[in-house]
PDB file of the backbone (N, CA, C, O) and the ligand in Angstrom, with CONECT records:
HET     ZN  A 101       1
ATOM      1  N   UNK A   1       0.901  -1.374  -0.038  1.00  0.00           N
ATOM      2  CA  UNK A   1      -0.030  -0.009  -0.008  1.00  0.00           C
ATOM      3  C   UNK A   1       0.986   1.070  -0.008  1.00  0.00           C
ATOM      4  O   UNK A   1       2.067   0.986   0.575  1.00  0.00           O
ATOM      5  N   UNK A   2       0.454   2.396  -0.904  1.00  0.00           N
ATOM      6  CA  UNK A   2       1.147   3.469  -0.849  1.00  0.00           C
ATOM      7  C   UNK A   2       1.364   4.108   0.613  1.00  0.00           C
ATOM      8  O   UNK A   2       0.438   3.992   1.416  1.00  0.00           O
ATOM      9  N   UNK A   3       2.520   4.765   0.993  1.00  0.00           N
ATOM     10  CA  UNK A   3       2.451   5.370   2.357  1.00  0.00           C
ATOM     11  C   UNK A   3       1.702   6.258   2.379  1.00  0.00           C
ATOM     12  O   UNK A   3       1.207   6.463   3.487  1.00  0.00           O
ATOM     13  N   UNK A   4       1.296   7.106   1.340  1.00  0.00           N
ATOM     14  CA  UNK A   4       0.573   8.404   1.757  1.00  0.00           C
ATOM     15  C   UNK A   4      -0.947   7.832   1.994  1.00  0.00           C
ATOM     16  O   UNK A   4      -1.729   8.552   2.613  1.00  0.00           O
ATOM     17  N   UNK A   5      -1.367   6.596   1.531  1.00  0.00           N
ATOM     18  CA  UNK A   5      -2.527   6.122   1.825  1.00  0.00           C
ATOM     19  C   UNK A   5      -2.672   6.043   3.287  1.00  0.00           C
ATOM     20  O   UNK A   5      -3.504   6.597   4.004  1.00  0.00           O
ATOM     21  N   UNK A   6      -1.463   5.050   3.673  1.00  0.00           N
ATOM     22  CA  UNK A   6      -1.571   4.805   5.149  1.00  0.00           C
ATOM     23  C   UNK A   6      -1.728   5.986   6.173  1.00  0.00           C
ATOM     24  O   UNK A   6      -2.479   5.968   7.148  1.00  0.00           O
ATOM     25  N   UNK A   7      -0.823   7.114   5.763  1.00  0.00           N
ATOM     26  CA  UNK A   7      -0.865   8.378   6.559  1.00  0.00           C
ATOM     27  C   UNK A   7      -2.277   8.821   6.473  1.00  0.00           C
ATOM     28  O   UNK A   7      -2.888   8.907   7.538  1.00  0.00           O
ATOM     29  N   UNK A   8      -2.847   9.096   5.446  1.00  0.00           N
ATOM     30  CA  UNK A   8      -4.153   9.541   5.278  1.00  0.00           C
ATOM     31  C   UNK A   8      -5.251   8.582   5.946  1.00  0.00           C
ATOM     32  O   UNK A   8      -6.318   9.088   6.293  1.00  0.00           O
ATOM     33  N   UNK A   9      -5.049   7.365   6.116  1.00  0.00           N
ATOM     34  CA  UNK A   9      -6.136   6.567   6.675  1.00  0.00           C
ATOM     35  C   UNK A   9      -5.625   6.816   8.476  1.00  0.00           C
ATOM     36  O   UNK A   9      -6.545   6.952   9.283  1.00  0.00           O
ATOM     37  N   UNK A  10      -4.438   6.850   8.900  1.00  0.00           N
ATOM     38  CA  UNK A  10      -4.220   7.237  10.251  1.00  0.00           C
ATOM     39  C   UNK A  10      -4.657   8.682  10.713  1.00  0.00           C
ATOM     40  O   UNK A  10      -5.036   9.037  11.829  1.00  0.00           O
ATOM     41  N   UNK A  11      -4.519   9.350   9.671  1.00  0.00           N
ATOM     42  CA  UNK A  11      -4.863  10.848   9.931  1.00  0.00           C
ATOM     43  C   UNK A  11      -6.400  10.915  10.071  1.00  0.00           C
ATOM     44  O   UNK A  11      -6.900  11.660  10.913  1.00  0.00           O
ATOM     45  N   UNK A  12      -7.153  10.151   9.262  1.00  0.00           N
ATOM     46  CA  UNK A  12      -8.715   9.987   9.384  1.00  0.00           C
ATOM     47  C   UNK A  12      -8.952   9.336  10.603  1.00  0.00           C
ATOM     48  O   UNK A  12      -9.894   9.778  11.260  1.00  0.00           O
ATOM     49  N   UNK A  13      -8.268   8.310  11.100  1.00  0.00           N
ATOM     50  CA  UNK A  13      -8.691   7.535  11.968  1.00  0.00           C
ATOM     51  C   UNK A  13      -8.602   8.325  13.320  1.00  0.00           C
ATOM     52  O   UNK A  13      -9.488   8.143  14.155  1.00  0.00           O
ATOM     53  N   UNK A  14      -7.730   9.060  13.533  1.00  0.00           N
ATOM     54  CA  UNK A  14      -7.175   9.842  14.784  1.00  0.00           C
ATOM     55  C   UNK A  14      -8.074  10.979  14.715  1.00  0.00           C
ATOM     56  O   UNK A  14      -8.520  11.375  15.792  1.00  0.00           O
ATOM     57  N   UNK A  15      -8.493  11.697  13.450  1.00  0.00           N
ATOM     58  CA  UNK A  15      -9.196  12.734  13.349  1.00  0.00           C
ATOM     59  C   UNK A  15     -10.671  12.268  13.848  1.00  0.00           C
ATOM     60  O   UNK A  15     -11.289  13.067  14.553  1.00  0.00           O
ATOM     61  N   UNK A  16     -11.262  11.042  13.528  1.00  0.00           N
ATOM     62  CA  UNK A  16     -12.564  10.783  13.842  1.00  0.00           C
ATOM     63  C   UNK A  16     -12.611  10.644  15.433  1.00  0.00           C
ATOM     64  O   UNK A  16     -13.478  11.170  16.131  1.00  0.00           O
ATOM     65  N   UNK A  17     -11.572   9.872  15.900  1.00  0.00           N
ATOM     66  CA  UNK A  17     -11.349   9.585  17.554  1.00  0.00           C
ATOM     67  C   UNK A  17     -11.479  11.007  18.160  1.00  0.00           C
ATOM     68  O   UNK A  17     -12.306  11.172  19.056  1.00  0.00           O
ATOM     69  N   UNK A  18     -10.621  12.180  17.677  1.00  0.00           N
ATOM     70  CA  UNK A  18     -10.661  13.424  18.224  1.00  0.00           C
ATOM     71  C   UNK A  18     -11.926  14.043  18.251  1.00  0.00           C
ATOM     72  O   UNK A  18     -12.314  14.622  19.266  1.00  0.00           O
ATOM     73  N   UNK A  19     -12.648  13.965  17.158  1.00  0.00           N
ATOM     74  CA  UNK A  19     -13.972  14.457  16.926  1.00  0.00           C
ATOM     75  C   UNK A  19     -14.976  13.951  17.874  1.00  0.00           C
ATOM     76  O   UNK A  19     -15.738  14.703  18.482  1.00  0.00           O
ATOM     77  N   UNK A  20     -14.971  12.494  18.012  1.00  0.00           N
ATOM     78  CA  UNK A  20     -15.918  12.244  19.118  1.00  0.00           C
ATOM     79  C   UNK A  20     -15.720  12.451  20.571  1.00  0.00           C
ATOM     80  O   UNK A  20     -16.649  12.508  21.377  1.00  0.00           O
ATOM     81  N   UNK A  21     -14.222  12.583  20.923  1.00  0.00           N
ATOM     82  CA  UNK A  21     -13.835  12.942  22.108  1.00  0.00           C
ATOM     83  C   UNK A  21     -14.343  14.414  22.547  1.00  0.00           C
ATOM     84  O   UNK A  21     -15.041  14.681  23.525  1.00  0.00           O
ATOM     85  N   UNK A  22     -13.830  15.283  21.604  1.00  0.00           N
ATOM     86  CA  UNK A  22     -14.137  16.647  21.594  1.00  0.00           C
ATOM     87  C   UNK A  22     -15.618  17.040  21.387  1.00  0.00           C
ATOM     88  O   UNK A  22     -15.995  18.161  21.729  1.00  0.00           O
ATOM     89  N   UNK A  23     -16.462  16.149  20.837  1.00  0.00           N
ATOM     90  CA  UNK A  23     -17.843  16.412  20.669  1.00  0.00           C
ATOM     91  C   UNK A  23     -18.601  16.656  22.087  1.00  0.00           C
ATOM     92  O   UNK A  23     -19.421  17.570  22.175  1.00  0.00           O
ATOM     93  N   UNK A  24     -18.333  15.894  23.093  1.00  0.00           N
ATOM     94  CA  UNK A  24     -18.873  15.724  24.317  1.00  0.00           C
ATOM     95  C   UNK A  24     -18.740  17.129  25.120  1.00  0.00           C
ATOM     96  O   UNK A  24     -19.393  17.308  26.148  1.00  0.00           O
ATOM     97  N   UNK A  25     -17.950  18.016  24.653  1.00  0.00           N
ATOM     98  CA  UNK A  25     -17.650  19.505  25.151  1.00  0.00           C
ATOM     99  C   UNK A  25     -17.764  20.456  24.111  1.00  0.00           C
ATOM    100  O   UNK A  25     -17.350  21.607  24.257  1.00  0.00           O
ATOM    101  N   UNK A  26     -18.296  20.055  23.072  1.00  0.00           N
ATOM    102  CA  UNK A  26     -18.323  21.170  22.020  1.00  0.00           C
ATOM    103  C   UNK A  26     -17.310  21.344  21.285  1.00  0.00           C
ATOM    104  O   UNK A  26     -17.364  22.240  20.443  1.00  0.00           O
ATOM    105  N   UNK A  27     -16.084  20.510  21.410  1.00  0.00           N
ATOM    106  CA  UNK A  27     -14.799  20.761  20.735  1.00  0.00           C
ATOM    107  C   UNK A  27     -14.704  19.752  19.486  1.00  0.00           C
ATOM    108  O   UNK A  27     -13.574  19.401  19.146  1.00  0.00           O
ATOM    109  N   UNK A  28     -15.613  19.354  18.911  1.00  0.00           N
ATOM    110  CA  UNK A  28     -15.703  18.351  17.922  1.00  0.00           C
ATOM    111  C   UNK A  28     -14.755  18.658  16.859  1.00  0.00           C
ATOM    112  O   UNK A  28     -13.921  17.837  16.474  1.00  0.00           O
ATOM    113  N   UNK A  29     -14.894  20.029  16.303  1.00  0.00           N
ATOM    114  CA  UNK A  29     -13.828  20.435  15.109  1.00  0.00           C
ATOM    115  C   UNK A  29     -12.512  20.254  15.571  1.00  0.00           C
ATOM    116  O   UNK A  29     -11.619  19.581  15.057  1.00  0.00           O
ATOM    117  N   UNK A  30     -12.489  21.010  16.724  1.00  0.00           N
ATOM    118  CA  UNK A  30     -11.049  21.220  17.429  1.00  0.00           C
ATOM    119  C   UNK A  30     -10.362  19.791  17.433  1.00  0.00           C
ATOM    120  O   UNK A  30      -9.293  19.603  16.852  1.00  0.00           O
ATOM    121  N   UNK A  31     -11.046  18.781  18.133  1.00  0.00           N
ATOM    122  CA  UNK A  31     -10.694  17.508  18.439  1.00  0.00           C
ATOM    123  C   UNK A  31     -10.449  16.787  17.070  1.00  0.00           C
ATOM    124  O   UNK A  31      -9.403  16.138  17.039  1.00  0.00           O
ATOM    125  N   UNK A  32     -11.082  16.777  16.127  1.00  0.00           N
ATOM    126  CA  UNK A  32     -10.927  16.149  14.826  1.00  0.00           C
ATOM    127  C   UNK A  32      -9.678  16.793  14.228  1.00  0.00           C
ATOM    128  O   UNK A  32      -8.781  16.034  13.861  1.00  0.00           O
ATOM    129  N   UNK A  33      -9.515  18.173  14.084  1.00  0.00           N
ATOM    130  CA  UNK A  33      -8.268  18.632  13.536  1.00  0.00           C
ATOM    131  C   UNK A  33      -7.009  18.150  14.345  1.00  0.00           C
ATOM    132  O   UNK A  33      -6.015  17.662  13.807  1.00  0.00           O
ATOM    133  N   UNK A  34      -7.154  18.332  15.634  1.00  0.00           N
ATOM    134  CA  UNK A  34      -5.847  17.962  16.570  1.00  0.00           C
ATOM    135  C   UNK A  34      -5.514  16.347  16.421  1.00  0.00           C
ATOM    136  O   UNK A  34      -4.366  15.908  16.486  1.00  0.00           O
ATOM    137  N   UNK A  35      -6.681  15.536  16.212  1.00  0.00           N
ATOM    138  CA  UNK A  35      -6.398  14.039  15.942  1.00  0.00           C
ATOM    139  C   UNK A  35      -5.861  13.850  14.622  1.00  0.00           C
ATOM    140  O   UNK A  35      -4.957  13.047  14.394  1.00  0.00           O
ATOM    141  N   UNK A  36      -6.457  14.654  13.657  1.00  0.00           N
ATOM    142  CA  UNK A  36      -5.775  14.244  12.069  1.00  0.00           C
ATOM    143  C   UNK A  36      -4.361  14.846  11.981  1.00  0.00           C
ATOM    144  O   UNK A  36      -3.503  14.249  11.332  1.00  0.00           O
ATOM    145  N   UNK A  37      -4.085  16.001  12.606  1.00  0.00           N
ATOM    146  CA  UNK A  37      -2.612  16.732  12.434  1.00  0.00           C
ATOM    147  C   UNK A  37      -1.766  15.749  13.229  1.00  0.00           C
ATOM    148  O   UNK A  37      -0.860  15.118  12.684  1.00  0.00           O
ATOM    149  N   UNK A  38      -2.086  15.610  14.618  1.00  0.00           N
ATOM    150  CA  UNK A  38      -1.137  15.497  15.620  1.00  0.00           C
ATOM    151  C   UNK A  38      -1.157  13.970  15.957  1.00  0.00           C
ATOM    152  O   UNK A  38      -0.221  13.400  16.519  1.00  0.00           O
ATOM    153  N   UNK A  39      -2.333  13.355  15.552  1.00  0.00           N
ATOM    154  CA  UNK A  39      -2.435  11.946  15.955  1.00  0.00           C
ATOM    155  C   UNK A  39      -2.759  11.591  17.342  1.00  0.00           C
ATOM    156  O   UNK A  39      -3.685  12.149  17.932  1.00  0.00           O
ATOM    157  N   UNK A  40      -1.932  10.558  17.962  1.00  0.00           N
ATOM    158  CA  UNK A  40      -2.152  10.306  19.154  1.00  0.00           C
ATOM    159  C   UNK A  40      -1.814  11.242  20.296  1.00  0.00           C
ATOM    160  O   UNK A  40      -2.276  11.174  21.435  1.00  0.00           O
ATOM    161  N   UNK A  41      -0.783  12.291  19.747  1.00  0.00           N
ATOM    162  CA  UNK A  41      -0.551  13.689  20.711  1.00  0.00           C
ATOM    163  C   UNK A  41      -1.743  14.546  20.772  1.00  0.00           C
ATOM    164  O   UNK A  41      -2.039  15.232  21.750  1.00  0.00           O
ATOM    165  N   UNK A  42      -2.558  14.459  19.438  1.00  0.00           N
ATOM    166  CA  UNK A  42      -3.601  15.299  19.477  1.00  0.00           C
ATOM    167  C   UNK A  42      -4.775  15.119  20.271  1.00  0.00           C
ATOM    168  O   UNK A  42      -5.464  16.020  20.750  1.00  0.00           O
ATOM    169  N   UNK A  43      -5.016  13.436  20.413  1.00  0.00           N
ATOM    170  CA  UNK A  43      -5.845  12.830  21.202  1.00  0.00           C
ATOM    171  C   UNK A  43      -5.529  13.170  22.715  1.00  0.00           C
ATOM    172  O   UNK A  43      -6.447  13.507  23.463  1.00  0.00           O
ATOM    173  N   UNK A  44      -4.386  13.090  23.104  1.00  0.00           N
ATOM    174  CA  UNK A  44      -3.861  13.461  24.177  1.00  0.00           C
ATOM    175  C   UNK A  44      -4.528  14.978  24.559  1.00  0.00           C
ATOM    176  O   UNK A  44      -5.323  15.124  25.487  1.00  0.00           O
ATOM    177  N   UNK A  45      -4.105  15.979  23.759  1.00  0.00           N
ATOM    178  CA  UNK A  45      -4.274  17.183  24.045  1.00  0.00           C
ATOM    179  C   UNK A  45      -6.025  17.260  24.103  1.00  0.00           C
ATOM    180  O   UNK A  45      -6.536  17.806  25.080  1.00  0.00           O
ATOM    181  N   UNK A  46      -6.610  16.877  23.374  1.00  0.00           N
ATOM    182  CA  UNK A  46      -7.975  17.073  23.166  1.00  0.00           C
ATOM    183  C   UNK A  46      -8.847  16.492  24.468  1.00  0.00           C
ATOM    184  O   UNK A  46      -9.875  17.022  24.890  1.00  0.00           O
ATOM    185  N   UNK A  47      -8.294  15.430  24.952  1.00  0.00           N
ATOM    186  CA  UNK A  47      -8.949  14.664  25.986  1.00  0.00           C
ATOM    187  C   UNK A  47      -8.558  15.593  27.170  1.00  0.00           C
ATOM    188  O   UNK A  47      -9.477  15.733  27.977  1.00  0.00           O
ATOM    189  N   UNK A  48      -7.426  16.253  27.464  1.00  0.00           N
ATOM    190  CA  UNK A  48      -7.046  16.845  28.726  1.00  0.00           C
ATOM    191  C   UNK A  48      -8.107  18.425  28.568  1.00  0.00           C
ATOM    192  O   UNK A  48      -8.529  19.089  29.514  1.00  0.00           O
ATOM    193  N   UNK A  49      -8.319  18.689  27.135  1.00  0.00           N
ATOM    194  CA  UNK A  49      -9.292  19.712  27.079  1.00  0.00           C
ATOM    195  C   UNK A  49     -10.571  19.628  27.571  1.00  0.00           C
ATOM    196  O   UNK A  49     -11.192  20.464  28.227  1.00  0.00           O
ATOM    197  N   UNK A  50     -11.034  18.126  27.051  1.00  0.00           N
ATOM    198  CA  UNK A  50     -12.338  17.670  27.623  1.00  0.00           C
ATOM    199  C   UNK A  50     -12.569  17.617  28.946  1.00  0.00           C
ATOM    200  O   UNK A  50     -13.636  17.981  29.440  1.00  0.00           O
ATOM    201  N   UNK A  51     -11.380  17.064  29.755  1.00  0.00           N
ATOM    202  CA  UNK A  51     -11.505  16.943  31.101  1.00  0.00           C
ATOM    203  C   UNK A  51     -11.691  18.368  31.823  1.00  0.00           C
ATOM    204  O   UNK A  51     -12.484  18.614  32.732  1.00  0.00           O
ATOM    205  N   UNK A  52     -10.922  19.116  31.306  1.00  0.00           N
ATOM    206  CA  UNK A  52     -10.585  20.400  31.845  1.00  0.00           C
ATOM    207  C   UNK A  52     -11.956  21.290  31.641  1.00  0.00           C
ATOM    208  O   UNK A  52     -12.049  22.273  32.377  1.00  0.00           O
ATOM    209  N   UNK A  53     -12.764  21.106  30.944  1.00  0.00           N
ATOM    210  CA  UNK A  53     -14.080  21.741  30.540  1.00  0.00           C
ATOM    211  C   UNK A  53     -15.325  21.017  31.443  1.00  0.00           C
ATOM    212  O   UNK A  53     -15.731  19.867  31.276  1.00  0.00           O
ATOM    213  N   UNK A  54     -15.768  21.885  32.333  1.00  0.00           N
ATOM    214  CA  UNK A  54     -17.146  21.312  33.034  1.00  0.00           C
ATOM    215  C   UNK A  54     -18.151  21.340  32.183  1.00  0.00           C
ATOM    216  O   UNK A  54     -18.249  22.200  31.307  1.00  0.00           O
ATOM    217  N   UNK A  55     -19.156  20.214  32.402  1.00  0.00           N
ATOM    218  CA  UNK A  55     -20.258  19.979  31.460  1.00  0.00           C
ATOM    219  C   UNK A  55     -21.491  20.014  32.364  1.00  0.00           C
ATOM    220  O   UNK A  55     -21.470  19.979  33.594  1.00  0.00           O
ATOM    221  N   UNK A  56     -22.577  20.088  31.572  1.00  0.00           N
ATOM    222  CA  UNK A  56     -23.765  20.106  32.284  1.00  0.00           C
ATOM    223  C   UNK A  56     -24.548  19.113  31.141  1.00  0.00           C
ATOM    224  O   UNK A  56     -24.353  19.137  29.926  1.00  0.00           O
ATOM    225  N   UNK A  57     -25.412  18.307  31.826  1.00  0.00           N
ATOM    226  CA  UNK A  57     -26.211  17.369  30.849  1.00  0.00           C
ATOM    227  C   UNK A  57     -27.685  17.952  30.823  1.00  0.00           C
ATOM    228  O   UNK A  57     -28.332  18.379  31.779  1.00  0.00           O
ATOM    229  N   UNK A  58     -28.053  17.864  29.489  1.00  0.00           N
ATOM    230  CA  UNK A  58     -29.450  18.428  29.175  1.00  0.00           C
ATOM    231  C   UNK A  58     -30.595  17.431  29.683  1.00  0.00           C
ATOM    232  O   UNK A  58     -30.517  16.217  29.498  1.00  0.00           O
ATOM    233  N   UNK A  59     -31.585  18.004  30.290  1.00  0.00           N
ATOM    234  CA  UNK A  59     -32.449  17.169  31.363  1.00  0.00           C
ATOM    235  C   UNK A  59     -33.371  16.424  30.270  1.00  0.00           C
ATOM    236  O   UNK A  59     -34.076  15.487  30.646  1.00  0.00           O
ATOM    237  N   UNK A  60     -33.372  16.853  28.853  1.00  0.00           N
ATOM    238  CA  UNK A  60     -34.398  16.274  27.998  1.00  0.00           C
ATOM    239  C   UNK A  60     -33.564  15.375  27.176  1.00  0.00           C
ATOM    240  O   UNK A  60     -34.136  14.306  26.966  1.00  0.00           O
ATOM    241  N   UNK A  61     -32.433  15.468  26.663  1.00  0.00           N
ATOM    242  CA  UNK A  61     -32.072  14.493  25.827  1.00  0.00           C
ATOM    243  C   UNK A  61     -30.769  13.976  25.991  1.00  0.00           C
ATOM    244  O   UNK A  61     -30.238  13.170  25.228  1.00  0.00           O
ATOM    245  N   UNK A  62     -30.116  14.611  27.321  1.00  0.00           N
ATOM    246  CA  UNK A  62     -28.915  13.910  27.933  1.00  0.00           C
ATOM    247  C   UNK A  62     -27.524  14.469  27.221  1.00  0.00           C
ATOM    248  O   UNK A  62     -26.405  13.993  27.414  1.00  0.00           O
ATOM    249  N   UNK A  63     -27.816  15.484  26.432  1.00  0.00           N
ATOM    250  CA  UNK A  63     -26.534  15.865  25.692  1.00  0.00           C
ATOM    251  C   UNK A  63     -25.785  16.841  26.562  1.00  0.00           C
ATOM    252  O   UNK A  63     -26.383  17.598  27.327  1.00  0.00           O
ATOM    253  N   UNK A  64     -24.490  16.820  26.444  1.00  0.00           N
ATOM    254  CA  UNK A  64     -23.536  17.612  27.019  1.00  0.00           C
ATOM    255  C   UNK A  64     -23.808  19.458  26.850  1.00  0.00           C
ATOM    256  O   UNK A  64     -24.057  19.991  25.769  1.00  0.00           O
ATOM    257  N   UNK A  65     -23.726  19.976  27.767  1.00  0.00           N
ATOM    258  CA  UNK A  65     -23.953  21.521  27.666  1.00  0.00           C
ATOM    259  C   UNK A  65     -22.676  22.115  28.186  1.00  0.00           C
ATOM    260  O   UNK A  65     -22.155  21.600  29.176  1.00  0.00           O
ATOM    261  N   UNK A  66     -22.137  23.136  27.612  1.00  0.00           N
ATOM    262  CA  UNK A  66     -20.802  23.780  28.098  1.00  0.00           C
ATOM    263  C   UNK A  66     -21.102  24.655  29.161  1.00  0.00           C
ATOM    264  O   UNK A  66     -20.183  24.754  29.974  1.00  0.00           O
ATOM    265  N   UNK A  67     -21.974  25.229  29.368  1.00  0.00           N
ATOM    266  CA  UNK A  67     -22.356  26.379  30.421  1.00  0.00           C
ATOM    267  C   UNK A  67     -23.930  26.247  30.893  1.00  0.00           C
ATOM    268  O   UNK A  67     -24.871  25.914  30.173  1.00  0.00           O
ATOM    269  N   UNK A  68     -23.967  26.583  32.246  1.00  0.00           N
ATOM    270  CA  UNK A  68     -25.462  26.884  32.409  1.00  0.00           C
ATOM    271  C   UNK A  68     -26.027  28.068  31.917  1.00  0.00           C
ATOM    272  O   UNK A  68     -27.194  28.274  32.252  1.00  0.00           O
ATOM    273  N   UNK A  69     -25.463  28.911  31.187  1.00  0.00           N
ATOM    274  CA  UNK A  69     -25.519  30.178  30.877  1.00  0.00           C
ATOM    275  C   UNK A  69     -26.306  30.087  29.507  1.00  0.00           C
ATOM    276  O   UNK A  69     -26.935  31.043  29.053  1.00  0.00           O
ATOM    277  N   UNK A  70     -26.223  28.937  28.929  1.00  0.00           N
ATOM    278  CA  UNK A  70     -27.077  28.924  27.564  1.00  0.00           C
ATOM    279  C   UNK A  70     -28.344  28.633  27.693  1.00  0.00           C
ATOM    280  O   UNK A  70     -28.733  27.888  28.592  1.00  0.00           O
ATOM    281  N   UNK A  71     -29.201  29.215  26.759  1.00  0.00           N
ATOM    282  CA  UNK A  71     -30.626  29.436  27.049  1.00  0.00           C
ATOM    283  C   UNK A  71     -31.115  28.041  26.515  1.00  0.00           C
ATOM    284  O   UNK A  71     -32.028  27.531  27.164  1.00  0.00           O
ATOM    285  N   UNK A  72     -30.689  27.418  25.534  1.00  0.00           N
ATOM    286  CA  UNK A  72     -31.146  26.354  24.698  1.00  0.00           C
ATOM    287  C   UNK A  72     -30.234  25.213  24.549  1.00  0.00           C
ATOM    288  O   UNK A  72     -29.028  25.414  24.406  1.00  0.00           O
ATOM    289  N   UNK A  73     -30.706  24.078  24.572  1.00  0.00           N
ATOM    290  CA  UNK A  73     -29.772  22.781  24.387  1.00  0.00           C
ATOM    291  C   UNK A  73     -29.319  22.946  22.883  1.00  0.00           C
ATOM    292  O   UNK A  73     -30.090  23.293  21.988  1.00  0.00           O
ATOM    293  N   UNK A  74     -28.022  22.667  22.713  1.00  0.00           N
ATOM    294  CA  UNK A  74     -27.610  22.853  21.283  1.00  0.00           C
ATOM    295  C   UNK A  74     -28.135  21.451  20.508  1.00  0.00           C
ATOM    296  O   UNK A  74     -28.441  21.449  19.316  1.00  0.00           O
ATOM    297  N   UNK A  75     -28.177  20.552  21.160  1.00  0.00           N
ATOM    298  CA  UNK A  75     -28.572  19.096  20.670  1.00  0.00           C
ATOM    299  C   UNK A  75     -29.989  19.054  20.420  1.00  0.00           C
ATOM    300  O   UNK A  75     -30.304  18.637  19.306  1.00  0.00           O
ATOM    301  N   UNK A  76     -30.959  19.408  21.238  1.00  0.00           N
ATOM    302  CA  UNK A  76     -32.469  19.099  21.004  1.00  0.00           C
ATOM    303  C   UNK A  76     -33.172  20.543  20.960  1.00  0.00           C
ATOM    304  O   UNK A  76     -34.325  20.611  20.535  1.00  0.00           O
ATOM    305  N   UNK A  77     -32.523  21.661  21.376  1.00  0.00           N
ATOM    306  CA  UNK A  77     -33.236  22.779  21.193  1.00  0.00           C
ATOM    307  C   UNK A  77     -34.161  22.925  22.439  1.00  0.00           C
ATOM    308  O   UNK A  77     -34.975  23.848  22.445  1.00  0.00           O
ATOM    309  N   UNK A  78     -34.093  22.189  23.347  1.00  0.00           N
ATOM    310  CA  UNK A  78     -35.021  22.545  24.489  1.00  0.00           C
ATOM    311  C   UNK A  78     -34.638  23.590  25.245  1.00  0.00           C
ATOM    312  O   UNK A  78     -33.438  23.824  25.384  1.00  0.00           O
ATOM    313  N   UNK A  79     -35.618  24.383  25.854  1.00  0.00           N
ATOM    314  CA  UNK A  79     -35.033  25.864  26.753  1.00  0.00           C
ATOM    315  C   UNK A  79     -34.647  25.150  27.973  1.00  0.00           C
ATOM    316  O   UNK A  79     -35.306  24.235  28.466  1.00  0.00           O
ATOM    317  N   UNK A  80     -33.463  25.647  28.470  1.00  0.00           N
ATOM    318  CA  UNK A  80     -32.902  25.116  29.678  1.00  0.00           C
ATOM    319  C   UNK A  80     -33.043  25.828  30.993  1.00  0.00           C
ATOM    320  O   UNK A  80     -33.410  25.194  31.982  1.00  0.00           O
ATOM    321  N   UNK A  81     -32.777  27.095  31.057  1.00  0.00           N
ATOM    322  CA  UNK A  81     -32.946  27.884  32.300  1.00  0.00           C
ATOM    323  C   UNK A  81     -32.347  27.326  33.410  1.00  0.00           C
ATOM    324  O   UNK A  81     -31.129  27.204  33.278  1.00  0.00           O
ATOM    325  N   UNK A  82     -32.849  26.905  34.573  1.00  0.00           N
ATOM    326  CA  UNK A  82     -32.234  26.442  35.695  1.00  0.00           C
ATOM    327  C   UNK A  82     -31.947  24.923  35.741  1.00  0.00           C
ATOM    328  O   UNK A  82     -31.367  24.385  36.684  1.00  0.00           O
ATOM    329  N   UNK A  83     -32.392  24.288  34.662  1.00  0.00           N
ATOM    330  CA  UNK A  83     -32.546  22.859  34.811  1.00  0.00           C
ATOM    331  C   UNK A  83     -30.958  22.018  34.704  1.00  0.00           C
ATOM    332  O   UNK A  83     -30.831  20.811  34.910  1.00  0.00           O
ATOM    333  N   UNK A  84     -29.974  22.834  34.386  1.00  0.00           N
ATOM    334  CA  UNK A  84     -28.693  22.156  34.229  1.00  0.00           C
ATOM    335  C   UNK A  84     -28.331  21.263  35.354  1.00  0.00           C
ATOM    336  O   UNK A  84     -28.694  21.623  36.474  1.00  0.00           O
ATOM    337  N   UNK A  85     -27.638  20.098  35.226  1.00  0.00           N
ATOM    338  CA  UNK A  85     -27.453  19.515  36.234  1.00  0.00           C
ATOM    339  C   UNK A  85     -25.642  19.662  36.580  1.00  0.00           C
ATOM    340  O   UNK A  85     -24.792  19.982  35.749  1.00  0.00           O
ATOM    341  N   UNK A  86     -25.439  19.374  37.817  1.00  0.00           N
ATOM    342  CA  UNK A  86     -24.060  19.550  38.044  1.00  0.00           C
ATOM    343  C   UNK A  86     -23.072  18.715  37.295  1.00  0.00           C
ATOM    344  O   UNK A  86     -23.425  17.688  36.716  1.00  0.00           O
ATOM    345  N   UNK A  87     -21.684  19.197  37.302  1.00  0.00           N
ATOM    346  CA  UNK A  87     -21.011  18.490  36.539  1.00  0.00           C
ATOM    347  C   UNK A  87     -20.607  16.837  37.072  1.00  0.00           C
ATOM    348  O   UNK A  87     -20.198  16.789  38.232  1.00  0.00           O
ATOM    349  N   UNK A  88     -20.672  15.797  36.491  1.00  0.00           N
ATOM    350  CA  UNK A  88     -20.369  14.531  37.107  1.00  0.00           C
ATOM    351  C   UNK A  88     -18.896  14.227  37.187  1.00  0.00           C
ATOM    352  O   UNK A  88     -18.510  13.174  37.694  1.00  0.00           O
TER     353      UNK A  88
HETATM  354 ZN    ZN A 101     -31.224  18.415  24.666  1.00  0.00          ZN2+
END
């Protein structure tokens, strides 16, 4: 197999992993970018970013919300107000 194909596949694989790790805190694009460019190192970076960011869960769909200050869930669009849960 051509080395460039392997590089692209590995880049895509780590980009996908980074995307899903980052997605839980709204860093999907950042995580995908970090993973595809830096590979395992990018995964470590996005994981520490995710762990450093407190999150709240939407009471309607269970999706992660970055801050209690947001008015509507970005996943399901439900109005949130005071219903945010504590970070787990
Ligand atoms: Zn929701």
